[in-house]
C-alpha positions as CSV (number, residue, x, y, z in Angstrom):
1,X,-55.6,92.9,3.7
2,X,-59.0,92.5,5.4
3,X,-60.5,89.7,7.4
4,X,-64.0,88.5,6.2
5,X,-67.0,89.3,8.2
6,X,-67.4,85.4,8.6
7,X,-64.2,85.3,10.5
8,X,-64.9,88.4,12.6
9,X,-68.4,87.2,13.5
10,X,-67.2,83.6,14.0
11,X,-64.5,84.7,16.5
12,X,-67.1,86.9,18.4
13,X,-69.6,84.2,18.6
14,X,-66.8,81.7,20.0
15,X,-65.8,84.4,22.4
16,X,-69.5,84.7,23.5
17,X,-69.7,81.1,24.0
18,X,-66.6,81.0,26.1
19,X,-67.9,83.9,28.3
20,X,-71.3,82.4,28.7
21,X,-71.1,78.7,28.8
22,X,-71.5,77.2,32.1
23,X,-73.8,74.6,33.5
24,X,-76.2,75.8,30.8
25,X,-75.7,75.4,27.0
26,X,-75.4,78.9,25.2
27,X,-78.4,79.5,22.9
28,X,-77.6,80.6,19.3
29,X,-80.3,83.3,19.5
30,X,-78.7,84.8,22.7
31,X,-75.3,85.0,20.7
32,X,-77.0,86.6,17.9
33,X,-78.7,89.3,20.2
34,X,-75.6,90.1,22.2
35,X,-73.3,90.3,19.3
36,X,-75.8,92.0,17.1
37,X,-75.4,89.4,14.4
38,X,-78.3,88.1,12.2
39,X,-79.4,84.7,13.7
40,X,-79.6,83.3,10.0
41,X,-76.0,84.4,9.1
42,X,-74.8,83.2,12.4
43,X,-76.4,79.7,11.8
44,X,-74.1,79.5,8.6
45,X,-71.0,80.7,10.5
46,X,-71.5,78.1,13.3
47,X,-71.9,75.2,11.1
48,X,-68.2,74.9,10.1
49,X,-67.3,75.4,13.7
50,X,-69.5,72.4,14.7
51,X,-68.2,70.4,11.6
52,X,-64.6,70.9,12.8
53,X,-65.3,70.0,16.3
54,X,-64.6,73.3,18.0
55,X,-68.2,73.6,19.1
56,X,-70.8,71.1,20.0
57,X,-74.5,71.6,19.1
58,X,-77.3,70.0,21.1
59,X,-80.7,70.1,19.6
60,X,-84.0,70.5,21.7
61,X,-85.7,72.6,24.0
62,X,-82.7,72.7,26.4
63,X,-80.2,72.5,23.4
64,X,-77.7,75.0,22.5
65,X,-73.8,75.2,21.9
66,X,-70.8,74.7,23.9
67,X,-67.0,74.6,23.2
68,X,-65.5,71.2,23.0
69,X,-62.3,72.3,24.5
70,X,-61.3,74.8,27.2
71,X,-60.9,78.4,25.7
72,X,-57.2,78.2,26.5
73,X,-56.8,75.4,24.1
74,X,-58.5,77.1,21.1
75,X,-56.1,79.2,19.1
76,X,-57.2,82.0,16.8
77,X,-55.0,80.4,14.1
78,X,-57.2,77.4,14.0
79,X,-60.5,79.6,13.9
80,X,-59.1,81.8,11.2
81,X,-57.8,79.1,9.0
82,X,-61.2,77.4,9.3
83,X,-63.2,80.3,8.4
84,X,-60.9,82.5,6.3
85,X,-58.4,80.0,4.9
86,X,-54.8,80.9,4.5
87,X,-54.1,84.6,5.4
88,X,-51.4,86.1,3.3
89,X,-50.9,89.7,2.0
90,X,-50.0,88.4,-1.5
91,X,-50.1,85.1,-3.5
92,X,-46.3,85.0,-4.0
93,X,-45.6,84.6,-0.3
94,X,-47.1,81.0,-0.3
95,X,-46.7,80.4,-4.0
96,X,-43.4,81.9,-5.4
97,X,-44.2,80.4,-8.8
98,X,-47.3,82.8,-9.0
99,X,-44.8,85.6,-10.0
100,X,-41.7,85.7,-12.1
101,X,-40.1,88.3,-9.8
102,X,-40.4,86.2,-6.7
103,X,-36.7,85.2,-6.7
104,X,-35.3,88.8,-6.6
105,X,-38.3,90.8,-5.1
106,X,-37.5,92.5,-2.0
107,X,-41.1,93.6,-1.4
108,X,-42.2,89.9,-1.3
109,X,-39.7,89.5,1.8
110,X,-41.5,92.3,3.6
111,X,-44.9,90.6,2.7
112,X,-43.4,87.3,4.0
113,X,-42.4,89.0,7.3
114,X,-45.9,90.5,7.6
115,X,-47.4,87.1,7.1
116,X,-45.2,85.6,9.8
117,X,-46.1,88.3,12.3
118,X,-49.9,87.7,11.6
119,X,-49.4,84.0,11.9
120,X,-47.5,84.3,15.1
121,X,-50.1,86.6,16.5
122,X,-52.9,84.0,15.8
123,X,-51.0,81.1,16.9
124,X,-50.2,82.6,20.3
125,X,-53.6,84.1,21.0
126,X,-56.5,81.8,22.4
127,X,-60.0,82.4,23.1
128,X,-59.1,82.5,26.9
129,X,-56.8,85.5,25.9
130,X,-59.8,87.2,24.4
131,X,-61.9,86.4,27.4
132,X,-59.4,88.1,29.7
133,X,-59.0,91.1,27.5
134,X,-62.8,91.6,27.1
135,X,-63.1,91.3,31.0
136,X,-60.3,94.0,31.4
137,X,-62.0,96.2,29.0
138,X,-65.3,95.8,30.9
139,X,-63.7,96.5,34.2
140,X,-61.9,99.7,32.8
141,X,-65.0,100.8,31.4
142,X,-66.7,100.4,34.8
143,X,-64.1,102.2,36.5
144,X,-64.4,105.2,34.2
145,X,-68.2,105.5,34.5
146,X,-67.8,105.3,38.3
147,X,-65.0,108.1,38.2
148,X,-67.0,110.3,36.2
149,X,-70.1,110.4,38.5
């Protein structure tokens, strides 16, 4: 099972907005530059996030993007569902009728447990959690470079 580029880049874009929003709106071109994502592709990724009300877009010379809620209120489950759809390792987990073996298939049980674990991780992880993790990595990285001098 693999997440699409759309979901991975969309999550990175939201994290970037969460890290850089403040008094000013975050420019899409700046996100594209910092995240090394094509501006054209990023425009297509941001559109459903705006449509779903996770991000607000303001046009004009001083326009840009901002989150509509605090980063701690935006769960990854919401983002992934919007950009990816339902995440499941195999179809029979969410649609037992798709396989004649579903009633007695023990591997289906394992795939179901795997889906629950993924769903739980996504439901309990917010953009704020990602902001804190990223800051921690930056601090650890800075400490390593100072120690190596």
